[in-house]
N, C-alpha and C positions, 0 to 999 in steps of 0.2 A: 457508369456505375453510379449508383445512391451513395450519398453522404451527408452528413450533417456539417452545413456550412456556416460558420461565423458571419453575418452581414454587417456590423459594426460592434464595437465595444460595448458592453454592457452585460445583463443577465439572462438567465437562461432564455428569456422570449426573444432573443436576438439571432438565434439558430433557425435554420430552415433546413428543410429534407429538399435538396436538388440533385440532378444529373450532372455529375462533373468527368473529365476525363480520368481512365484508369489508370495507375502508376504501372511502371515496367521494373520487372526485377534487372538489376544491373549485375556485376561481377560480384558474386560473393553474397546475392542476395536470394531469397525466395519469395514469390507471389503469392499471396495465400486469400484465398475465397473465404472471408468472413462468416462465421456463423455468428458470433456474439460477441461484443464488446462490453468491458468493464467500464464501468461510470469512477470517477475520482475528483476530489475539490481541486485537485492541480488543472482539472478541466473548466471549471467555474472562473478561474484566476485567469485560464488562458482566455478566456471567452470575453472578460472583462477588459483585457488588454493589459493585465499586470506581469504575466508571466509568458512569454512568447517562447515559442517551440525552438530547439536548437536548431542551426544553421544545416539546411538540406532536408529539413521536415515541413510538412504542410502547416502557414502558419493560419490558415483560414479554418482548418479541419482540425477538431481538438481528437483528444482520446491516444492513451498510453500503454493500452494491452489490447489483447484480442485472444481468441481461441477460433480453428478453423480448419481448414483443408488446402494442401498443398497444391497448387494450380499451376505453379513454374517454376524453373530454378535457372538460375542466372549462371555464368561460367564460372566453372571450377568448384561448383556445390555438388557433392557428392549425398550429404545428407542435411535436413531431411529429403526424402522424394517425392516426386509427385502423388498425391494420393495419400500422403502423410498427414493424421490428424496433428496439430501443433497448437500451443498457444505462446505467446511470449511477451515480450516488452518493446514500446516503439517510443521514437521521441515525439510523436504526435501523429495526426491521422486516420488513429485508429476508428473513429466514427463513421464508417464507410462499408462498404461491401466488399472492397478489395485491399488489401495493404502490401507495401514492400517492406519487408523484414529482413535484416541481416541472418543469413542461416546459423549463425554462432548465436541467438539470441531467440531461434525456435525450438522450444522442448517439447517432447513426444506428450501427449496427454494420454495418463493414465485410463485404461480400458474401462475402468469403472466409473468411472466421470463424463458427466454430460459435458457438451459445448457451453452451458450454460453455468455450468460448476467451474470449467475449465478457464473462463472469461473473468472470472472472479479470483484468480490465484495469481498471476504473472506480478504486478505492481505491490499489493499487499504483501503477498508472503517473502517474496525476494527483498523488499523494502527491509520488512521486519529481521526476516534472517540476517542479512547483512549488518544491521543495526546490533541486535542481540550479541551473534557471534563473530562476525569480522572485526566489527567495532569495537563494542563495550567487550567482547570475551565473557560473556557470562558462561556459567558452568552450573553444572548440578548440584545441589545445595546451597546456593546462593538465593537472594530474594530480589525480585526485580519489580518495580513500581511502573505500571502500563496506566498510563492515562488516556481517557478517552476509550476507553476497554471493550465498548460497542459499535465502535469502527470498523472499516474494514482492516486496516493497519493493528488496530486494536486485538480484533479477534485473531488474526492470525498470531500476534505475538504472544497472546496470552496459551495457543494451543503449541506454539513452537517451543516456550518458556517449560510448559508442563510436560514435553515429550523427552526433556533431558533432566527431568526431577527437580528444577528449580520451583522456588516458590512463587506465587503471584499475588499481589497485591493490585487490584485494578479501580481506578474512579469513572464515574460518570456523573452527569446531572441527572441521570434517569435512571428512579428506582427498577421500572421495566427492563432498562437494557442490561443492569447488575445484573437481576434474575437471569435473564437468556445468557448472559457471558458464562453465568456459574454452572449453566446446562451444558456448556461446552468443555468446562474443564475447573478444577477448584480454584479458588480465589479467595482472598479478603477483599470484600466489596466497601469502598467508601463512596457515600453519595457528597459529592461536590456542592451538591446545591444548599446542602446543612452545614456541612463537618468542614473545619480546617484540615486539609487534605494530611499537612504535615504532622499537625497534632496526632492524627489516627494513626499514620504511618508509624511514629513513634511507640504509641501505645502497643499497637499490633506486634511491632518486633522488640519489647521491653526495653526502649530507648536505645537500641542500637542502629535503628536505619536500614535502610537498604542497597545492596551493592551496586544495582543498575537501576535509573530511571530512564524509560522511555516516553521523551517527551512530545507527545502530540497535539499539544493545545499551545504553549508557547505564551508571550505576554507576560502577564504577571502571576505564572505559575512558578516560573524562574525561580525567585526567591524561596518558595516552600520547596523545590526540589532540593534546594543546597540544605535546608534546615531538615530534610527526611533523608539525607545519606549517611551512609556509612563510612569508615573509615577504610580510604582508597576507593570510594565510591565512584562511580561513572555515570554522566547523564549526556544521554544520547538526545539531540535536537532534531526532530524529524518532520514536525508540523508546527505551524504558526497561526493558527484559527483565532486566539486571542490578540494578535500581533507581534510585531519584529522587534518589539524594545522592551527592556526589563530593566529595573534597578537591582546589581547585583551586589552582595556583600563579600568581596574579594578574600577578606580576613577569614570568612568562615570557608571558602572555597581551601584556602591553603593549610586552615588547621585539619580540615577533613584527607589533606593530600590529595585531594578529587580532581577529575579530570573532566572538563566541558568540551563536548565534541559537537559538530555541527555537519550534519550528511544529507545528499540526496542525491536520487541516481539519475535522473534527467540527463542532466549536465555532464554525466561522465562520458569518456571515450567510447568507442564501441569494446575496445579491448575490456574497458573494466567492467561496462554491463556485463558481457561475456563470463568473466571472472564471478561477480556476483548470482548470475544467473546460473551458472556450472555447478558452483559451491552450494547453492539453494538445492539444485537437481540431486548432488551425491549425496545430500545429508537428510533431506526430508523427503523430496517425491514421492521414493516409495513407501512413504509412511501412509500416504493418501488410499492407497491399494490396500494397505492394511486396517485401514479403517482409523488410525491413530490421529491423523489430519483429517480436518473436514472444510470443504469451500462454504462460507456462509454468505448465500443469497436471501437478500432481503424481499425483492422483487423481481420478475423479468417484464421488460416492457416492448414494444414494437417500436421502430424509429420515429413512427409520427406521434410518441407518447415522450418524447426525449427532454421536451421542455419541461412538463411534470415532473419526471423523474428527476433531474437535475434541481427544481427547485425545492422537490423533498429533500434531497441531500442537502441542499444549502440550509435548509431549515432544522435538519440534526433529527428529520423523521426516521429515517431508516437505521438497520438494526445489520451491521456487515456489508455487503455489497450490493450494489444496483448495477442491472445487466441491461443490456439493449441486445434485442434477439433481432437477427436480420431475415 
């Protein structure tokens, strides 16, 4: 099979399209012929050598999500069946023509969605759904601050929050991304290239603050997150684009009786990933067929253009998700 292989640690340019041995479906697995693969910032970190795949997953082939057709099923698998269209999460190896996936992680693709749209869903939407509803317990009527609202997880979180009647405040350094996000769902837009986002949040909420912060940027955004919190607020740290370290006023955190929660999907056990996957499926997957949720695909590239696509994502040029079509 063909796969995008990391030849050495570095930037996107170290990826090469190569012929490699195909995986096999073990007990409890399905083998999927991949039609499309979603790209994520975690792929950049893996390529750079900073984010190795969990044990048992390909180290040299990045890729955390796929959409395709089941080609074979391992022992003990009754669903999905051979020929079914599925999408799902992987610990790695997704930038390839064939993937091995635990059957419990393979979701049916709604009939209304293309493979390209489906490949843009698992990582972004399951991450956002788990963070907002399982971890932060977001409820209708609450207010959530979504940083990097034009990113894959950001656009997913915006739509999921709107679907439960939560109010969304979104940030970006790009006015164009804020405009495009507002076309997906109503939001209060904050341009962080010019505004102090915490002050802007407090103005927008008449001094109350937000109930939940979905932190997709990290680094020096954390102090502002605390300032922007309402009483009993929750901060979910999901991304670290601006770095892993921040100075935190713990007194302010205590006064707000707030919670600071770190979360990631990739390092979880198969059972934990299955729980997050099916929580999303039961709550949100039907909303795609109803037109209430939308897979946001910025561009679709052939595997020969993966280097350019990853460089575009690294440089913040894309809105939503970038997809490789095999």
